[in-house]
RODO-2510 file (C-alpha; in nm, 4 decimals, decimal comma):
residues 211
     n   res          X          Y          Z
     1     m     0,0555     4,8257    11,0879
     2     k     0,1411     5,1931    11,1146
     3     n    -0,0078     5,2576    10,7706
     4     k    -0,3298     5,0881    10,8743
     5     q    -0,3504     5,2946    11,1941
     6     l    -0,2853     5,6113    10,9951
     7     t    -0,5622     5,5221    10,7503
     8     v    -0,8102     5,4666    11,0344
     9     f    -0,7062     5,7944    11,1976
    10     l    -0,7569     5,9880    10,8740
    11     m    -1,1005     5,8289    10,8198
    12     l    -1,2106     5,9226    11,1722
    13     t    -1,0786     6,2774    11,1345
    14     t    -1,2644     6,3207    10,8066
    15     a    -1,5871     6,1939    10,9605
    16     i    -1,5590     6,4304    11,2583
    17     l    -1,4843     6,7316    11,0403
    18     s    -1,7755     6,6459    10,8120
    19     s    -2,0159     6,6271    11,1044
    20     c    -1,8952     6,9628    11,2376
    21     a    -1,9485     7,1249    10,8998
    22     g    -2,3241     7,0578    10,9206
    23     p    -2,5595     6,9596    10,6397
    24     s    -2,5289     7,0882    10,2865
    25     p    -2,7845     7,3492    10,1745
    26     r    -2,9743     7,0796     9,9856
    27     e    -2,9882     6,8528    10,2893
    28     e    -3,0927     7,1418    10,5120
    29     s    -3,3836     7,2411    10,2920
    30     s    -3,5112     6,8856    10,2576
    31     e    -3,4567     6,7624    10,6135
    32     n    -3,4944     7,0701    10,8329
    33     a    -3,8141     7,0115    11,0303
    34     v    -3,8869     7,3798    11,0876
    35     i    -3,8505     7,4721    10,7212
    36     s    -4,0624     7,1726    10,6212
    37     a    -4,3393     7,2770    10,8602
    38     i    -4,3369     7,6332    10,7238
    39     m    -4,3513     7,5205    10,3617
    40     e    -4,6124     7,2479    10,4175
    41     r    -4,8591     7,4311    10,6433
    42     r    -5,1920     7,5251    10,4847
    43     s    -5,5057     7,7007    10,6068
    44     i    -5,7616     7,4265    10,6700
    45     r    -6,1345     7,4862    10,6320
    46     k    -6,2613     7,1284    10,6539
    47     y    -6,2089     6,9234    10,9686
    48     q    -6,2838     6,5717    11,0813
    49     d    -6,5620     6,5272    11,3331
    50     k    -6,3050     6,4302    11,5933
    51     a    -6,2170     6,5974    11,9205
    52     v    -5,8618     6,7183    11,9729
    53     p    -5,7068     6,5911    12,2982
    54     r    -5,6638     6,8723    12,5468
    55     e    -5,2985     6,7900    12,5996
    56     l    -5,2348     6,8702    12,2326
    57     l    -5,4305     7,1950    12,2543
    58     q    -5,2324     7,2852    12,5650
    59     k    -4,9034     7,2087    12,3886
    60     v    -4,9996     7,4287    12,0934
    61     a    -5,0884     7,7155    12,3271
    62     e    -4,7620     7,6741    12,5164
    63     c    -4,5733     7,7050    12,1895
    64     g    -4,7649     8,0282    12,1376
    65     v    -4,6559     8,1862    12,4623
    66     h    -4,2950     8,1002    12,3788
    67     a    -4,3106     8,3383    12,0815
    68     p    -4,0852     8,6443    12,0833
    69     n    -4,2557     8,9589    12,2106
    70     a    -4,1584     9,3137    12,2977
    71     m    -3,9526     9,3303    12,6180
    72     n    -4,0876     8,9841    12,7038
    73     a    -4,3867     9,1615    12,8577
    74     q    -4,6156     8,8800    12,7336
    75     k    -4,9134     9,1151    12,7117
    76     w    -5,1434     8,8600    12,5566
    77     e    -5,4064     8,6176    12,6805
    78     v    -5,5105     8,2847    12,5324
    79     r    -5,8395     8,1008    12,5723
    80     i    -5,8985     7,7493    12,4390
    81     v    -6,2570     7,6449    12,3666
    82     d    -6,3502     7,2874    12,2774
    83     s    -6,7056     7,3000    12,4128
    84     p    -6,9652     7,1947    12,1509
    85     e    -7,2213     7,4030    12,3394
    86     y    -7,0135     7,7167    12,2920
    87     i    -6,9322     7,6519    11,9260
    88     d    -7,2888     7,5487    11,8386
    89     g    -7,4334     7,8421    12,0315
    90     v    -7,2306     8,1018    11,8427
    91     t    -7,3093     7,9214    11,5168
    92     k    -7,6849     7,9345    11,5740
    93     l    -7,6685     8,3071    11,6400
    94     f    -7,4620     8,3575    11,3261
    95     q    -7,6990     8,1499    11,1118
    96     a    -7,9953     8,3484    11,2391
    97     k    -7,8208     8,6764    11,1551
    98     y    -7,6647     8,5698    10,8239
    99     p    -7,8629     8,2726    10,6855
   100     e    -7,7388     8,3366    10,3321
   101     v    -7,3763     8,2792    10,4327
   102     a    -7,4448     7,9333    10,5711
   103     a    -7,6775     7,8510    10,2820
   104     r    -7,4176     7,9113    10,0112
   105     n    -7,1553     7,7024    10,1910
   106     t    -7,2365     7,3371    10,1234
   107     y    -6,9904     7,2233    10,3876
   108     f    -7,1074     7,4606    10,6617
   109     k    -7,1018     7,3001    11,0071
   110     n    -7,0103     7,5892    11,2280
   111     v    -6,8973     7,9499    11,2070
   112     f    -6,5410     7,8598    11,3021
   113     r    -6,4671     7,6984    10,9665
   114     n    -6,6182     7,3760    11,0971
   115     a    -6,3396     7,3167    11,3502
   116     p    -6,4094     7,1215    11,6719
   117     a    -6,1987     7,3626    11,8788
   118     i    -6,0800     7,7215    11,8721
   119     i    -5,7966     7,9198    12,0280
   120     c    -5,8795     8,2831    12,1021
   121     v    -5,6016     8,5403    12,1405
   122     a    -5,6382     8,8842    12,2964
   123     g    -5,3896     9,1697    12,3262
   124     d    -5,3726     9,4747    12,5471
   125     g    -5,3824     9,7147    12,2505
   126     g    -5,0537     9,8724    12,3451
   127     r    -4,7467     9,9364    12,1355
   128     f    -4,6511     9,6289    11,9300
   129     s    -4,9569     9,4406    12,0580
   130     d    -5,0610     9,3311    11,7087
   131     v    -4,7071     9,2217    11,6269
   132     n    -4,6753     9,0251    11,9500
   133     c    -5,0062     8,8470    11,9000
   134     g    -4,9238     8,7780    11,5366
   135     l    -4,5956     8,6116    11,6299
   136     m    -4,7810     8,4023    11,8841
   137     g    -5,0315     8,2893    11,6207
   138     e    -4,7631     8,1781    11,3774
   139     n    -4,5962     7,9738    11,6507
   140     m    -4,9241     7,8003    11,7288
   141     m    -5,0116     7,7272    11,3659
   142     l    -4,6715     7,5741    11,2962
   143     a    -4,6815     7,3737    11,6190
   144     a    -5,0281     7,2445    11,5312
   145     h    -4,9102     7,1382    11,1867
   146     s    -4,6177     6,9488    11,3376
   147     l    -4,8663     6,7579    11,5565
   148     g    -5,0843     6,6554    11,2629
   149     l    -5,3449     6,9251    11,3242
   150     g    -5,4800     7,1889    11,0892
   151     t    -5,5517     7,5543    11,1629
   152     c    -5,7081     7,8592    11,0061
   153     c    -5,6717     8,2139    11,1371
   154     l    -6,0158     8,3760    11,1519
   155     g    -6,1274     8,7367    11,1653
   156     g    -6,4977     8,7119    11,0756
   157     p    -6,6067     8,5406    11,3983
   158     v    -6,4103     8,8022    11,5919
   159     d    -6,6175     9,0815    11,4366
   160     f    -6,9336     8,8857    11,5098
   161     l    -6,8480     8,8315    11,8761
   162     m    -6,7296     9,1900    11,9207
   163     h    -7,0203     9,3704    11,7556
   164     e    -7,3322     9,1544    11,7883
   165     a    -7,5182     9,2240    12,1109
   166     d    -7,6664     8,8733    12,1221
   167     a    -7,3167     8,7260    12,1072
   168     r    -7,1944     8,9239    12,4068
   169     p    -7,2389     8,6353    12,6542
   170     y    -7,0037     8,4242    12,4438
   171     l    -6,7428     8,6982    12,4338
   172     d    -6,7763     8,7509    12,8081
   173     a    -6,7368     8,3769    12,8652
   174     l    -6,3765     8,4060    12,7422
   175     q    -6,3041     8,6136    13,0527
   176     f    -6,0303     8,8313    12,9127
   177     s    -5,8804     9,0787    13,1563
   178     d    -5,9851     9,4436    13,1502
   179     g    -5,8096     9,6285    12,8706
   180     y    -5,7593     9,3180    12,6581
   181     t    -5,9325     9,2893    12,3199
   182     l    -5,9907     8,9792    12,1096
   183     c    -5,7479     8,9921    11,8143
   184     y    -5,8123     8,6705    11,6229
   185     i    -5,9390     8,3157    11,6576
   186     l    -5,7583     8,0050    11,5409
   187     a    -5,9758     7,7208    11,4197
   188     i    -5,7983     7,3961    11,5053
   189     g    -5,8681     7,0284    11,4453
   190     y    -5,7770     6,7224    11,2435
   191     p    -5,7773     6,8139    10,8722
   192     e    -6,0250     6,6666    10,6284
   193     e    -5,8588     6,8255    10,3271
   194     s    -5,5113     6,8732    10,1837
   195     p    -5,5216     7,1966     9,9840
   196     e    -5,2447     7,2781     9,7407
   197     a    -5,0142     7,5675     9,8111
   198     k    -5,1218     7,8965     9,6599
   199     p    -4,8712     8,0884     9,4475
   200     r    -4,6322     8,3108     9,6371
   201     d    -4,4821     8,6265     9,4874
   202     l    -4,1120     8,5910     9,5573
   203     s    -4,0464     8,9207     9,3789
   204     k    -4,1538     9,0860     9,7056
   205     i    -3,8161     8,9806     9,8446
   206     r    -3,5262     9,2114     9,7623
   207     f    -3,1746     9,2577     9,8916
   208     v    -3,0672     9,6134     9,9640
   209     d    -2,7088     9,6951     9,8760
   210     f    -2,6080    10,0169    10,0480
   211     r    -2,2654    10,1636    10,0010
***
């Protein structure tokens, strides 16, 4: 009887110690949800003609504002646009200005990489503003991927909104505070493509041994 109790005790002890040790490196790389999201996320440029529920867009934006930022000052502003009138309006202006761009893109639906919604991020232009906003964007893109959504970080539409006089009403409609400047726009929606990963140059990573 004592031998049986001892055997059970040893089995339980082994199980507890194993659980405390955590997963093996192989298990961690294959089952870690964060690592999987990072490795699987792609920039999406084709989206389904399907609206994204606002609660999902809100959740993605909330993940953005939980990004690390200098002194937790949170000097950023986020605007979510899912209005077809807004997206189509900017697109018509863009097509009128650059008809050749739309013409050579056989899948062109709108200037925001055909997405049904966009998330616009502005910073105050101060120290570390670009870094802060960049960290926010990565949070949002990974969160979107985990929710089955695709994203693409856009700069072209930012230039268009910032520098085309006819587009000024659309920029003003975002109602950013004084001193805040539009940094980038995230296209977001349900993906209609599954692009392969592009090669990554791992030689850029180096350890520094300093003695």
